[in-house]
A tleap script that builds the chain and sets N, CA, C and O, in Angstrom:
source leaprc.protein.ff14SB
mol = sequence {
  NMET CYS ASN TYR GLN THR LEU TYR HIE GLY
  ALA ALA GLY TYR VAL ILE ARG CYS PRO HIE
  CYS LYS GLY LEU GLN LEU ALA PHE GLY THR
  THR VAL VAL ASN LEU ASP ILE THR GLU PHE
  GLU CYS PHE LYS LYS MET VAL THR ARG LEU
  SER ASP ASP HIE TYR HIE SER ALA GLU ASN
  GLU LYS MET ILE CYS LEU PRO LEU PRO ALA
  ASP HIE VAL MET MET LEU VAL THR PRO ALA
  GLU ILE VAL ASP LEU ALA GLU MET THR ALA
  GLU VAL GLN ALA LEU LEU ASP THR TYR GLN
  ILE LEU GLU THR SER SER GLY VAL GLY SER
  ALA CASP
}
set mol.1.N position { -9.115 -5.650 -8.485 }
set mol.1.CA position { -9.254 -6.129 -7.118 }
set mol.1.C position { -8.318 -7.308 -6.905 }
set mol.1.O position { -8.127 -8.143 -7.789 }
set mol.2.N position { -7.752 -7.355 -5.739 }
set mol.2.CA position { -6.794 -8.409 -5.426 }
set mol.2.C position { -7.493 -9.722 -5.098 }
set mol.2.O position { -8.556 -9.747 -4.479 }
set mol.3.N position { -6.874 -10.795 -5.525 }
set mol.3.CA position { -7.316 -12.145 -5.199 }
set mol.3.C position { -6.167 -12.790 -4.432 }
set mol.3.O position { -5.195 -13.239 -5.040 }
set mol.4.N position { -6.264 -12.840 -3.113 }
set mol.4.CA position { -5.140 -13.206 -2.266 }
set mol.4.C position { -4.886 -14.699 -2.206 }
set mol.4.O position { -5.812 -15.507 -2.265 }
set mol.5.N position { -3.615 -15.049 -2.089 }
set mol.5.CA position { -3.203 -16.425 -1.819 }
set mol.5.C position { -2.488 -16.418 -0.473 }
set mol.5.O position { -1.759 -15.481 -0.147 }
set mol.6.N position { -2.704 -17.467 0.295 }
set mol.6.CA position { -2.103 -17.570 1.617 }
set mol.6.C position { -0.674 -18.090 1.496 }
set mol.6.O position { -0.432 -19.146 0.911 }
set mol.7.N position { 0.273 -17.330 2.059 }
set mol.7.CA position { 1.668 -17.749 2.087 }
set mol.7.C position { 2.023 -18.364 3.439 }
set mol.7.O position { 2.904 -19.220 3.531 }
set mol.8.N position { 1.337 -17.925 4.470 }
set mol.8.CA position { 1.569 -18.444 5.821 }
set mol.8.C position { 0.292 -18.247 6.625 }
set mol.8.O position { -0.372 -17.216 6.521 }
set mol.9.N position { -0.037 -19.247 7.424 }
set mol.9.CA position { -1.151 -19.125 8.366 }
set mol.9.C position { -0.830 -19.969 9.581 }
set mol.9.O position { -0.615 -21.176 9.471 }
set mol.10.N position { -0.798 -19.331 10.742 }
set mol.10.CA position { -0.493 -20.046 11.973 }
set mol.10.C position { -1.196 -19.393 13.144 }
set mol.10.O position { -1.982 -18.463 12.968 }
set mol.11.N position { -0.912 -19.879 14.331 }
set mol.11.CA position { -1.560 -19.373 15.543 }
set mol.11.C position { -1.260 -17.899 15.788 }
set mol.11.O position { -2.103 -17.179 16.323 }
set mol.12.N position { -0.074 -17.442 15.405 }
set mol.12.CA position { 0.322 -16.055 15.681 }
set mol.12.C position { -0.118 -15.078 14.602 }
set mol.12.O position { -0.181 -13.874 14.854 }
set mol.13.N position { -0.423 -15.571 13.404 }
set mol.13.CA position { -0.811 -14.640 12.345 }
set mol.13.C position { -0.826 -15.282 10.979 }
set mol.13.O position { -0.860 -16.504 10.842 }
set mol.14.N position { -0.800 -14.419 9.960 }
set mol.14.CA position { -0.827 -14.893 8.584 }
set mol.14.C position { -0.102 -13.898 7.684 }
set mol.14.O position { 0.137 -12.748 8.052 }
set mol.15.N position { 0.240 -14.384 6.487 }
set mol.15.CA position { 0.741 -13.523 5.417 }
set mol.15.C position { 0.035 -13.967 4.149 }
set mol.15.O position { 0.039 -15.148 3.805 }
set mol.16.N position { -0.572 -13.012 3.458 }
set mol.16.CA position { -1.224 -13.280 2.188 }
set mol.16.C position { -0.643 -12.327 1.151 }
set mol.16.O position { -0.074 -11.291 1.495 }
set mol.17.N position { -0.791 -12.689 -0.132 }
set mol.17.CA position { -0.318 -11.802 -1.191 }
set mol.17.C position { -1.238 -11.885 -2.384 }
set mol.17.O position { -1.929 -12.881 -2.592 }
set mol.18.N position { -1.234 -10.829 -3.158 }
set mol.18.CA position { -1.933 -10.809 -4.424 }
set mol.18.C position { -0.910 -11.177 -5.495 }
set mol.18.O position { 0.070 -10.454 -5.671 }
set mol.19.N position { -1.110 -12.281 -6.215 }
set mol.19.CA position { -0.144 -12.670 -7.240 }
set mol.19.C position { -0.029 -11.644 -8.376 }
set mol.19.O position { 0.999 -11.572 -9.050 }
set mol.20.N position { -1.071 -10.865 -8.580 }
set mol.20.CA position { -1.036 -9.887 -9.666 }
set mol.20.C position { -0.241 -8.634 -9.286 }
set mol.20.O position { 0.711 -8.273 -9.977 }
set mol.21.N position { -0.626 -7.969 -8.192 }
set mol.21.CA position { 0.043 -6.717 -7.817 }
set mol.21.C position { 1.232 -6.951 -6.890 }
set mol.21.O position { 1.997 -6.026 -6.618 }
set mol.22.N position { 1.393 -8.193 -6.398 }
set mol.22.CA position { 2.493 -8.592 -5.509 }
set mol.22.C position { 2.428 -7.947 -4.127 }
set mol.22.O position { 3.393 -8.035 -3.367 }
set mol.23.N position { 1.319 -7.303 -3.787 }
set mol.23.CA position { 1.159 -6.717 -2.458 }
set mol.23.C position { 0.996 -7.797 -1.405 }
set mol.23.O position { 0.361 -8.824 -1.645 }
set mol.24.N position { 1.573 -7.558 -0.240 }
set mol.24.CA position { 1.510 -8.510 0.866 }
set mol.24.C position { 0.748 -7.900 2.032 }
set mol.24.O position { 0.801 -6.691 2.256 }
set mol.25.N position { 0.044 -8.739 2.766 }
set mol.25.CA position { -0.579 -8.324 4.014 }
set mol.25.C position { -0.081 -9.268 5.096 }
set mol.25.O position { -0.254 -10.484 5.007 }
set mol.26.N position { 0.544 -8.691 6.124 }
set mol.26.CA position { 1.087 -9.461 7.229 }
set mol.26.C position { 0.271 -9.152 8.472 }
set mol.26.O position { 0.111 -7.990 8.844 }
set mol.27.N position { -0.240 -10.184 9.109 }
set mol.27.CA position { -0.958 -10.034 10.372 }
set mol.27.C position { -0.175 -10.786 11.433 }
set mol.27.O position { 0.180 -11.951 11.253 }
set mol.28.N position { 0.090 -10.104 12.545 }
set mol.28.CA position { 0.801 -10.736 13.650 }
set mol.28.C position { 0.233 -10.171 14.936 }
set mol.28.O position { 0.222 -8.957 15.136 }
set mol.29.N position { -0.236 -11.047 15.806 }
set mol.29.CA position { -0.877 -10.578 17.031 }
set mol.29.C position { -2.098 -9.752 16.679 }
set mol.29.O position { -3.007 -10.239 16.006 }
set mol.30.N position { -2.127 -8.509 17.127 }
set mol.30.CA position { -3.263 -7.625 16.851 }
set mol.30.C position { -2.949 -6.601 15.763 }
set mol.30.O position { -3.720 -5.664 15.557 }
set mol.31.N position { -1.828 -6.770 15.068 }
set mol.31.CA position { -1.395 -5.814 14.058 }
set mol.31.C position { -1.508 -6.407 12.665 }
set mol.31.O position { -1.126 -7.554 12.433 }
set mol.32.N position { -2.040 -5.612 11.736 }
set mol.32.CA position { -2.089 -5.989 10.323 }
set mol.32.C position { -1.455 -4.858 9.535 }
set mol.32.O position { -1.796 -3.690 9.724 }
set mol.33.N position { -0.528 -5.211 8.647 }
set mol.33.CA position { 0.159 -4.196 7.855 }
set mol.33.C position { 0.262 -4.668 6.407 }
set mol.33.O position { 0.517 -5.842 6.135 }
set mol.34.N position { 0.060 -3.730 5.489 }
set mol.34.CA position { 0.222 -4.003 4.064 }
set mol.34.C position { 1.618 -3.559 3.658 }
set mol.34.O position { 2.052 -2.456 3.991 }
set mol.35.N position { 2.318 -4.430 2.936 }
set mol.35.CA position { 3.691 -4.175 2.537 }
set mol.35.C position { 3.885 -4.512 1.071 }
set mol.35.O position { 3.273 -5.448 0.556 }
set mol.36.N position { 4.745 -3.742 0.392 }
set mol.36.CA position { 5.165 -4.201 -0.923 }
set mol.36.C position { 6.348 -5.137 -0.707 }
set mol.36.O position { 6.812 -5.292 0.423 }
set mol.37.N position { 6.838 -5.758 -1.763 }
set mol.37.CA position { 7.877 -6.776 -1.617 }
set mol.37.C position { 9.160 -6.204 -1.024 }
set mol.37.O position { 9.811 -6.863 -0.213 }
set mol.38.N position { 9.528 -4.999 -1.414 }
set mol.38.CA position { 10.746 -4.372 -0.879 }
set mol.38.C position { 10.606 -4.089 0.608 }
set mol.38.O position { 11.538 -4.324 1.376 }
set mol.39.N position { 9.447 -3.586 1.018 }
set mol.39.CA position { 9.200 -3.332 2.442 }
set mol.39.C position { 9.224 -4.624 3.241 }
set mol.39.O position { 9.761 -4.664 4.349 }
set mol.40.N position { 8.636 -5.693 2.676 }
set mol.40.CA position { 8.649 -6.982 3.368 }
set mol.40.C position { 10.070 -7.488 3.555 }
set mol.40.O position { 10.428 -7.945 4.640 }
set mol.41.N position { 10.886 -7.410 2.503 }
set mol.41.CA position { 12.264 -7.898 2.602 }
set mol.41.C position { 13.050 -7.125 3.652 }
set mol.41.O position { 13.829 -7.713 4.403 }
set mol.42.N position { 12.854 -5.823 3.711 }
set mol.42.CA position { 13.506 -4.990 4.722 }
set mol.42.C position { 13.024 -5.373 6.122 }
set mol.42.O position { 13.827 -5.513 7.045 }
set mol.43.N position { 11.720 -5.541 6.273 }
set mol.43.CA position { 11.123 -5.927 7.543 }
set mol.43.C position { 11.665 -7.286 7.991 }
set mol.43.O position { 12.012 -7.465 9.158 }
set mol.44.N position { 11.735 -8.239 7.062 }
set mol.44.CA position { 12.233 -9.575 7.378 }
set mol.44.C position { 13.676 -9.524 7.861 }
set mol.44.O position { 14.026 -10.194 8.833 }
set mol.45.N position { 14.517 -8.738 7.198 }
set mol.45.CA position { 15.921 -8.613 7.615 }
set mol.45.C position { 16.031 -8.028 9.021 }
set mol.45.O position { 16.830 -8.493 9.834 }
set mol.46.N position { 15.225 -7.007 9.300 }
set mol.46.CA position { 15.241 -6.377 10.618 }
set mol.46.C position { 14.788 -7.379 11.692 }
set mol.46.O position { 15.413 -7.491 12.746 }
set mol.47.N position { 13.711 -8.094 11.418 }
set mol.47.CA position { 13.181 -9.074 12.369 }
set mol.47.C position { 14.191 -10.191 12.616 }
set mol.47.O position { 14.388 -10.610 13.757 }
set mol.48.N position { 14.827 -10.669 11.556 }
set mol.48.CA position { 15.826 -11.729 11.689 }
set mol.48.C position { 16.999 -11.259 12.540 }
set mol.48.O position { 17.464 -11.983 13.420 }
set mol.49.N position { 17.474 -10.048 12.276 }
set mol.49.CA position { 18.595 -9.498 13.048 }
set mol.49.C position { 18.226 -9.379 14.531 }
set mol.49.O position { 19.010 -9.746 15.406 }
set mol.50.N position { 17.031 -8.865 14.799 }
set mol.50.CA position { 16.598 -8.698 16.188 }
set mol.50.C position { 16.364 -10.044 16.887 }
set mol.50.O position { 16.592 -10.167 18.090 }
set mol.51.N position { 15.916 -11.033 16.145 }
set mol.51.CA position { 15.669 -12.342 16.769 }
set mol.51.C position { 16.973 -13.035 17.137 }
set mol.51.O position { 16.994 -13.904 18.010 }
set mol.52.N position { 18.062 -12.654 16.473 }
set mol.52.CA position { 19.370 -13.229 16.786 }
set mol.52.C position { 19.985 -12.618 18.048 }
set mol.52.O position { 20.889 -13.201 18.646 }
set mol.53.N position { 19.489 -11.435 18.455 }
set mol.53.CA position { 19.977 -10.808 19.685 }
set mol.53.C position { 19.492 -11.625 20.880 }
set mol.53.O position { 18.416 -12.223 20.844 }
set mol.54.N position { 20.283 -11.639 21.913 }
set mol.54.CA position { 19.910 -12.385 23.121 }
set mol.54.C position { 19.465 -11.390 24.183 }
set mol.54.O position { 20.267 -10.629 24.724 }
set mol.55.N position { 18.187 -11.416 24.464 }
set mol.55.CA position { 17.618 -10.517 25.470 }
set mol.55.C position { 17.650 -11.217 26.814 }
set mol.55.O position { 17.225 -12.364 26.949 }
set mol.56.N position { 18.164 -10.504 27.806 }
set mol.56.CA position { 18.317 -11.103 29.137 }
set mol.56.C position { 17.150 -10.747 30.058 }
set mol.56.O position { 17.184 -11.047 31.252 }
set mol.57.N position { 16.135 -10.118 29.509 }
set mol.57.CA position { 14.946 -9.779 30.297 }
set mol.57.C position { 13.929 -10.905 30.194 }
set mol.57.O position { 14.167 -11.941 29.574 }
set mol.58.N position { 12.809 -10.665 30.812 }
set mol.58.CA position { 11.716 -11.637 30.767 }
set mol.58.C position { 11.277 -11.874 29.323 }
set mol.58.O position { 11.165 -10.933 28.537 }
set mol.59.N position { 11.033 -13.127 28.987 }
set mol.59.CA position { 10.608 -13.496 27.644 }
set mol.59.C position { 9.287 -12.844 27.235 }
set mol.59.O position { 9.032 -12.656 26.045 }
set mol.60.N position { 8.450 -12.501 28.211 }
set mol.60.CA position { 7.119 -11.986 27.897 }
set mol.60.C position { 6.999 -10.475 28.085 }
set mol.60.O position { 5.888 -9.950 28.143 }
set mol.61.N position { 8.113 -9.780 28.181 }
set mol.61.CA position { 8.077 -8.320 28.315 }
set mol.61.C position { 8.105 -7.677 26.933 }
set mol.61.O position { 9.010 -7.930 26.138 }
set mol.62.N position { 7.107 -6.846 26.656 }
set mol.62.CA position { 7.042 -6.144 25.367 }
set mol.62.C position { 8.112 -5.066 25.368 }
set mol.62.O position { 7.928 -3.998 25.952 }
set mol.63.N position { 9.237 -5.350 24.709 }
set mol.63.CA position { 10.373 -4.443 24.793 }
set mol.63.C position { 11.044 -4.166 23.448 }
set mol.63.O position { 11.973 -3.361 23.381 }
set mol.64.N position { 10.593 -4.813 22.386 }
set mol.64.CA position { 11.223 -4.651 21.081 }
set mol.64.C position { 10.278 -3.873 20.166 }
set mol.64.O position { 9.164 -4.316 19.888 }
set mol.65.N position { 10.733 -2.716 19.705 }
set mol.65.CA position { 9.931 -1.868 18.809 }
set mol.65.C position { 10.350 -2.111 17.363 }
set mol.65.O position { 11.526 -2.001 17.015 }
set mol.66.N position { 9.379 -2.438 16.537 }
set mol.66.CA position { 9.620 -2.635 15.112 }
set mol.66.C position { 8.931 -1.518 14.341 }
set mol.66.O position { 7.702 -1.465 14.327 }
set mol.67.N position { 9.679 -0.624 13.699 }
set mol.67.CA position { 9.035 0.419 12.904 }
set mol.67.C position { 8.349 -0.193 11.687 }
set mol.67.O position { 8.848 -1.144 11.086 }
set mol.68.N position { 7.216 0.363 11.344 }
set mol.68.CA position { 6.454 -0.081 10.184 }
set mol.68.C position { 6.460 1.022 9.133 }
set mol.68.O position { 6.788 2.165 9.449 }
set mol.69.N position { 6.103 0.702 7.883 }
set mol.69.CA position { 6.163 1.708 6.821 }
set mol.69.C position { 5.281 2.944 7.047 }
set mol.69.O position { 5.581 4.014 6.518 }
set mol.70.N position { 4.219 2.813 7.811 }
set mol.70.CA position { 3.349 3.960 8.087 }
set mol.70.C position { 4.034 4.905 9.068 }
set mol.70.O position { 4.717 4.459 9.990 }
set mol.71.N position { 3.853 6.203 8.873 }
set mol.71.CA position { 4.446 7.187 9.779 }
set mol.71.C position { 3.904 7.015 11.193 }
set mol.71.O position { 2.701 6.841 11.391 }
set mol.72.N position { 4.792 7.064 12.159 }
set mol.72.CA position { 4.454 7.046 13.582 }
set mol.72.C position { 3.750 5.770 14.029 }
set mol.72.O position { 2.972 5.795 14.984 }
set mol.73.N position { 4.014 4.657 13.351 }
set mol.73.CA position { 3.408 3.380 13.729 }
set mol.73.C position { 4.522 2.360 13.955 }
set mol.73.O position { 5.426 2.213 13.133 }
set mol.74.N position { 4.437 1.665 15.079 }
set mol.74.CA position { 5.409 0.616 15.411 }
set mol.74.C position { 4.681 -0.606 15.931 }
set mol.74.O position { 3.546 -0.522 16.402 }
set mol.75.N position { 5.347 -1.730 15.838 }
set mol.75.CA position { 4.856 -2.967 16.419 }
set mol.75.C position { 5.723 -3.226 17.654 }
set mol.75.O position { 6.950 -3.174 17.572 }
set mol.76.N position { 5.101 -3.498 18.773 }
set mol.76.CA position { 5.814 -3.760 20.014 }
set mol.76.C position { 5.665 -5.241 20.342 }
set mol.76.O position { 4.549 -5.741 20.485 }
set mol.77.N position { 6.800 -5.944 20.462 }
set mol.77.CA position { 6.760 -7.391 20.652 }
set mol.77.C position { 7.699 -7.830 21.772 }
set mol.77.O position { 8.578 -7.082 22.199 }
set mol.78.N position { 7.495 -9.041 22.227 }
set mol.78.CA position { 8.341 -9.662 23.242 }
set mol.78.C position { 9.500 -10.393 22.555 }
set mol.78.O position { 9.451 -10.618 21.346 }
set mol.79.N position { 10.535 -10.763 23.305 }
set mol.79.CA position { 11.602 -11.580 22.710 }
set mol.79.C position { 11.077 -12.894 22.113 }
set mol.79.O position { 11.554 -13.335 21.067 }
set mol.80.N position { 10.110 -13.509 22.771 }
set mol.80.CA position { 9.533 -14.750 22.234 }
set mol.80.C position { 8.776 -14.480 20.933 }
set mol.80.O position { 8.849 -15.275 19.996 }
set mol.81.N position { 8.054 -13.368 20.874 }
set mol.81.CA position { 7.300 -13.036 19.662 }
set mol.81.C position { 8.221 -12.703 18.493 }
set mol.81.O position { 7.904 -13.029 17.349 }
set mol.82.N position { 9.357 -12.058 18.764 }
set mol.82.CA position { 10.265 -11.714 17.666 }
set mol.82.C position { 10.833 -12.982 17.031 }
set mol.82.O position { 11.077 -13.017 15.825 }
set mol.83.N position { 11.041 -14.015 17.834 }
set mol.83.CA position { 11.507 -15.297 17.290 }
set mol.83.C position { 10.421 -15.913 16.417 }
set mol.83.O position { 10.709 -16.406 15.326 }
set mol.84.N position { 9.165 -15.891 16.889 }
set mol.84.CA position { 8.046 -16.412 16.096 }
set mol.84.C position { 7.901 -15.634 14.793 }
set mol.84.O position { 7.690 -16.226 13.734 }
set mol.85.N position { 8.013 -14.318 14.866 }
set mol.85.CA position { 7.881 -13.469 13.684 }
set mol.85.C position { 9.023 -13.730 12.699 }
set mol.85.O position { 8.806 -13.717 11.488 }
set mol.86.N position { 10.213 -13.961 13.198 }
set mol.86.CA position { 11.356 -14.272 12.330 }
set mol.86.C position { 11.145 -15.594 11.597 }
set mol.86.O position { 11.449 -15.704 10.409 }
set mol.87.N position { 10.630 -16.589 12.299 }
set mol.87.CA position { 10.348 -17.881 11.664 }
set mol.87.C position { 9.266 -17.730 10.603 }
set mol.87.O position { 9.358 -18.310 9.521 }
set mol.88.N position { 8.257 -16.958 10.918 }
set mol.88.CA position { 7.149 -16.720 9.995 }
set mol.88.C position { 7.650 -16.029 8.720 }
set mol.88.O position { 7.341 -16.468 7.612 }
set mol.89.N position { 8.419 -14.952 8.879 }
set mol.89.CA position { 8.893 -14.208 7.714 }
set mol.89.C position { 9.905 -15.018 6.903 }
set mol.89.O position { 9.979 -14.861 5.684 }
set mol.90.N position { 10.680 -15.877 7.555 }
set mol.90.CA position { 11.622 -16.735 6.826 }
set mol.90.C position { 10.879 -17.725 5.932 }
set mol.90.O position { 11.273 -17.961 4.790 }
set mol.91.N position { 9.800 -18.302 6.464 }
set mol.91.CA position { 8.987 -19.227 5.663 }
set mol.91.C position { 8.365 -18.522 4.468 }
set mol.91.O position { 8.340 -19.056 3.359 }
set mol.92.N position { 7.865 -17.322 4.708 }
set mol.92.CA position { 7.257 -16.550 3.620 }
set mol.92.C position { 8.305 -16.196 2.579 }
set mol.92.O position { 8.046 -16.315 1.381 }
set mol.93.N position { 9.492 -15.760 3.013 }
set mol.93.CA position { 10.548 -15.400 2.067 }
set mol.93.C position { 10.942 -16.596 1.205 }
set mol.93.O position { 11.189 -16.441 0.009 }
set mol.94.N position { 11.003 -17.782 1.798 }
set mol.94.CA position { 11.321 -18.992 1.032 }
set mol.94.C position { 10.273 -19.245 -0.044 }
set mol.94.O position { 10.614 -19.600 -1.172 }
set mol.95.N position { 9.000 -19.065 0.298 }
set mol.95.CA position { 7.936 -19.228 -0.699 }
set mol.95.C position { 8.018 -18.166 -1.787 }
set mol.95.O position { 7.857 -18.473 -2.968 }
set mol.96.N position { 8.266 -16.922 -1.397 }
set mol.96.CA position { 8.390 -15.850 -2.384 }
set mol.96.C position { 9.544 -16.114 -3.346 }
set mol.96.O position { 9.420 -15.891 -4.550 }
set mol.97.N position { 10.660 -16.588 -2.813 }
set mol.97.CA position { 11.806 -16.926 -3.659 }
set mol.97.C position { 11.451 -18.049 -4.631 }
set mol.97.O position { 11.828 -18.010 -5.802 }
set mol.98.N position { 10.726 -19.045 -4.136 }
set mol.98.CA position { 10.298 -20.159 -4.980 }
set mol.98.C position { 9.364 -19.685 -6.079 }
set mol.98.O position { 9.537 -20.056 -7.240 }
set mol.99.N position { 8.367 -18.861 -5.727 }
set mol.99.CA position { 7.447 -18.324 -6.734 }
set mol.99.C position { 8.196 -17.500 -7.772 }
set mol.99.O position { 7.876 -17.558 -8.959 }
set mol.100.N position { 9.191 -16.733 -7.333 }
set mol.100.CA position { 9.974 -15.915 -8.272 }
set mol.100.C position { 10.714 -16.801 -9.272 }
set mol.100.O position { 10.748 -16.503 -10.466 }
set mol.101.N position { 11.305 -17.889 -8.782 }
set mol.101.CA position { 12.007 -18.821 -9.674 }
set mol.101.C position { 11.032 -19.443 -10.663 }
set mol.101.O position { 11.325 -19.520 -11.856 }
set mol.102.N position { 9.881 -19.883 -10.182 }
set mol.102.CA position { 8.891 -20.507 -11.056 }
set mol.102.C position { 8.357 -19.527 -12.096 }
set mol.102.O position { 8.195 -19.885 -13.262 }
set mol.103.N position { 8.084 -18.297 -11.677 }
set mol.103.CA position { 7.560 -17.292 -12.603 }
set mol.103.C position { 8.611 -16.913 -13.640 }
set mol.103.O position { 8.283 -16.708 -14.808 }
set mol.104.N position { 9.853 -16.821 -13.226 }
set mol.104.CA position { 10.940 -16.476 -14.148 }
set mol.104.C position { 11.152 -17.586 -15.161 }
set mol.104.O position { 11.310 -17.318 -16.352 }
set mol.105.N position { 11.158 -18.830 -14.699 }
set mol.105.CA position { 11.414 -19.954 -15.613 }
set mol.105.C position { 10.254 -20.212 -16.562 }
set mol.105.O position { 10.455 -20.735 -17.658 }
set mol.106.N position { 9.037 -19.849 -16.150 }
set mol.106.CA position { 7.880 -20.081 -17.026 }
set mol.106.C position { 7.536 -18.858 -17.870 }
set mol.106.O position { 6.673 -18.922 -18.745 }
set mol.107.N position { 8.218 -17.741 -17.601 }
set mol.107.CA position { 7.955 -16.524 -18.361 }
set mol.107.C position { 6.739 -15.765 -17.896 }
set mol.107.O position { 6.355 -14.782 -18.531 }
set mol.108.N position { 6.108 -16.190 -16.794 }
set mol.108.CA position { 4.944 -15.498 -16.251 }
set mol.108.C position { 5.389 -14.151 -15.700 }
set mol.108.O position { 6.384 -14.072 -14.979 }
set mol.109.N position { 4.667 -13.108 -16.031 }
set mol.109.CA position { 4.960 -11.785 -15.505 }
set mol.109.C position { 5.989 -11.043 -16.318 }
set mol.109.O position { 6.233 -9.867 -16.046 }
set mol.110.N position { 6.612 -11.673 -17.313 }
set mol.110.CA position { 7.626 -10.976 -18.093 }
set mol.110.C position { 7.024 -9.956 -19.042 }
set mol.110.O position { 7.719 -9.042 -19.485 }
set mol.111.N position { 5.742 -10.094 -19.363 }
set mol.111.CA position { 5.090 -9.147 -20.259 }
set mol.111.C position { 4.422 -8.012 -19.506 }
set mol.111.O position { 3.881 -7.101 -20.133 }
set mol.112.N position { 4.444 -8.038 -18.153 }
set mol.112.CA position { 3.786 -6.997 -17.353 }
set mol.112.C position { 4.489 -5.689 -17.423 }
set mol.112.O position { 4.053 -4.720 -16.802 }
savepdb mol mol.pdb
quit
């Protein structure tokens, strides 16, 4: 059974992970999705790329579709939400990178 640690918690959502199995759970708005590390990294890159685009429509119009790993499931967000999601995933990625460095230098997980 997973014992989750919080990587991010804010008004828009949270990201937690199991240090043992490395599974992540991302909650944003009304959507919760479970991701492995590779899926999260792909999702983060997509979100970052989309947040860099300049949308000339209303900030609160749900117009950006983000495909999720599950078949036929997408997250629909506003331009303002994609910026929030990009900031959230960037913070999580920084923590994941830090944990990876610490685990590598201490030899934790090398026997798994």
